[in-house]
N, C-alpha and C positions, 0 to 999 in steps of 0.2 A: 504494500500500500504506500502511496506517496506521502511523505512526511512534509507537511506544510511549513514546518519550522526549519527544514533543511535548506541551507543557503550555501551552495558550492563556492560562490565568490568569496563570501566571508571566511570560509574554511581555507581557501587558497591564500587569502591575505594573512590569516593567522599563522599558517605554515611558513609563509615568506618571512614574517616578523621573527619567527623562531630561528630561521636560518640566518637572518641578519644579526640577531642577538648573539648567536653562536660565533659568527665570523668576527664580531667586534668585542668578544668576551675578554680578550687579552689587552684591551685598552683601558687604562685606569680612568682617565677623564676625557669626556667628549663635550667639546665646547663649540657652540655655534655663534659666529659673529654676525649680527643682524642689524638692519636699519629699516625703518618704515618706508624710506624713499631712496632712490638712487642718487648718486652724485655727492654723497656725504663723506666719501673716503673709507668706506667699509673694507674694501679689498686692501687698501693701504694699511689699515689697522690689523687686519687678519694676517697679512704676510709678515709685517714687522714684528707683531706679537709672537707669531709662531717661530720666527728666527731667534728672538730673544729667549723664548722658552727652550729652544733647542740647544742653547749654550749649557744647560744643566740637566737635560733629559732627552729622551727619544720622542720625536714629534712627527706626526703626520699632518698634511694639509690637503684637504679635499675641496676642490672648487665645485660647490653645489649649484652654481649658476650654469645650468645645462645649455641654455640657448645663447647666452652672452658671457662665455667664460673669459676671465682676464688674468687669472693667476699666472699662467704660463708667460704672458707678456711681462708681468712684473718680475718674474724670476729668470727671464731669458731662456726659457725651455723651448727647444725646437724639436726634441725627440718625440717619436711616436711611442705610445704605450705598447709594451710587449705582453705576451700571453704565456702562461704556463699551463700546458694542456689545452683543453678546448674552452674552458670558462674562466680560469683564474687570471685576474689582472695583476700585473706586477707594477707597483708604483715607480716613478722616476725619482731618483735621489739627487738633490742639489741643495747646497748650503746646509747640509746636515738634516734636511727635511725629506720625508717620503711624500711625494706629490702625485695626485691624480686629478686630471682635468679633462673635460670633454674636448678641450682645444687640442689635446694630443691625439685625437681621432679625426680631426678635420684635415682636409686637404690643404687649405689655406686659412689663416686666422680671420680673414674677412669674408669667409663663406657663411651666408646666413643659415641658421638652423630654424627652419620654419615648420615647427611641429606643434601639434595640438597638445593640450595639457596631459592627457592620459599617456601619450608616448614619452613626454618629458619625465613624468613621474615614474614610469616603468624603467626608463634608462637610469635614473637616479637610484632606484631600488636595486638594479643590477650592479651598479658600482658598490653599493653598501654590502650586497650579498657576496660578491665575488672578488673583491680586492684583497690581496694578500698583504695586510698591514703588519701581521706578526704582533709582538709585544711592544706597546707604546705607553709612554707616560701620558701624552696628550694627543688627541686628534682634534684639530681645529677645522671647522667648516666655514668656508666663506660663502654665506648664504645669499641668495638673490633678494632684492628688495620686495616689499609687499607683505601680504598676510595670507597667501593661498598656496595651493599646489605643493611645491617642494617644501615650503616651511611646515605645512601640515604633516607631510611625510616625515620630515626631519624630527619634529617634536613627538610624533606618535610611534615611529617605527625604530628609533635608535637607542631608546633608554638613555637619552641625552642627560648629561650632568647638569647643564644649565646653559643659558644664553647670555651673551654680552651685547649690549645695544650701543650703536654708534650714532651720534647726532652732531650736527653743527649747532652753533648758538642761535641760529635763525628760528623764528617762531614756527614757520611752516615745517621745518625739519623736526622740531620738538613735538609738534602735533602728531606727525606720522610715527615718531618714536614711541609715543604713548599707545598708538594702535598695536605696535609689536608687543609692548609691555602687557596690554590687556589681553592680547591673544595668548601669551604665555600663561597668564593667570587663569584664563578659561580652560586651558589644557593642562593645568597643574604642573607647569614646567618652571623650574627655578630661574629667577633672574639674578645673575651674578653681579650685575652692575651696569653702569652706563659710562661711556667715554665722550668727552667733548672734543671733537676734531675741528681743525681749521680755526682754532681760537686765536683772537688777535684783533687788531684795529679794523680790519675790513668787515668781518662778520660779527664782531663783538666777542665778549668773553664773560663767562660766569653764569649764563642763562641755564645751561645744562645742569650745572652743580645745584643751582637754586631749585630746578625742577626735581632733581633727585631727592633733595631734602624734603620737598613738599610731598612727594609720592612715597617716601620711605624706602627708597632703594639706594644701593651703594654707589657713590660717585668714585669711579676708579682712577680718574685723572684726565688731564687735558693734553692734547697735542697742538702746539702752536703752528699756525700757517707759516711755513718756512719754505723759501724758494729752493733750498737744497733738496727737500723732499720731492718737490715738483720736478726738479731737474734730474734727480736720480731715479725716481720711480718709472717703471716701464722700460728701463734700459738694461735689464738683466743684472741690476745691482739692488741691494737692500739698504735703504737709508740708515736703518738702525745699526747696520754693520759697517757703514762707511763714515759716520759722523758721531763723535762722542756725545755731543749735546742732544742729538736726536735719540741716540741709544738710551740716554739717561731718562728721557721722557717715557719711552716704551718699557724700560726696566721698572719704572715706578708703577706703571699700569700692571705689569706682570706680577710684581710683588703684591699689589693690592688684590689682584685676581686670585693668586695662590692662597692668600689669607682667607678668602671666601671659601675656597675649596677645602 
C-alpha cells in the first residue's frame, strides 16, 4: 500500500546531509563569511582571515559563490581542480591554504555561469560531499551575498560552527547585514560577530560597532580602507601577508574570532 507520509526527496536530502557531515567530520571549525549585499569586501575579509589563521593551523577555503567565484583571482590560482577516482575532488594548495572554487572548473574566468538555483545548489552540495579536505582546524566559506539558495544550504547542511558578517559603515550595507543576522537567528545558527570593512573618511567609521552593541553581537574589529589592499588584492598576493599594518588588523579580527570559538 502506498504510504502517504513517504517522501523520497526528503529521504534523499537527509542521506546527502549525512554524507556531507561525514566528509566534513574531521574539520574542527566551519566558519562562513557572509554579507547581506555584494561589494562590501567579503571575499577580501575571507581570504585574508583564512591566510592569517593558516599561520597557526590547517585551513581550508571554499568559494561558495558558485556562479560568480572570485577567490581564485584573489589568490592567483590558475590551476584546474584534479580528481581522485571518479568523484573525489582534490583541493588546490596555495599560501598554506586548501582551496576549492568553481573558477577552477571554468574554461575562462569571464565565462558566465548561467544556471538556475537548483543546479547551483546541487553543485555546491557536490563540493561539500566530495572534496577531500582531510583534517583541518578551520574551513572558511566565502559565501555569496543575499539570504537564499546557497546560504540556506550552507546553514542547514554543514553543521556550521557559526557565521561572520561583513559590512561597510554605510546604512544600506548595515540594513542588509541585519537581514543575514536575522536569517541566522531563524535557522538557529550562531553569529560569531561582525566586521566593519572599508572604515575611514570616505564611508565613515564606527557605525558597524554601534550596530553590534545595539543588537548584542560581537564586534570583531574594523579594516580601514587602504589603497594597499586595493592594489594588492586580485593580483595573486594576500595583503595581510604583504603588509605588517594590514596583517595586524586581520590578526586582531582573528584573535577576537578565536575567542568566540
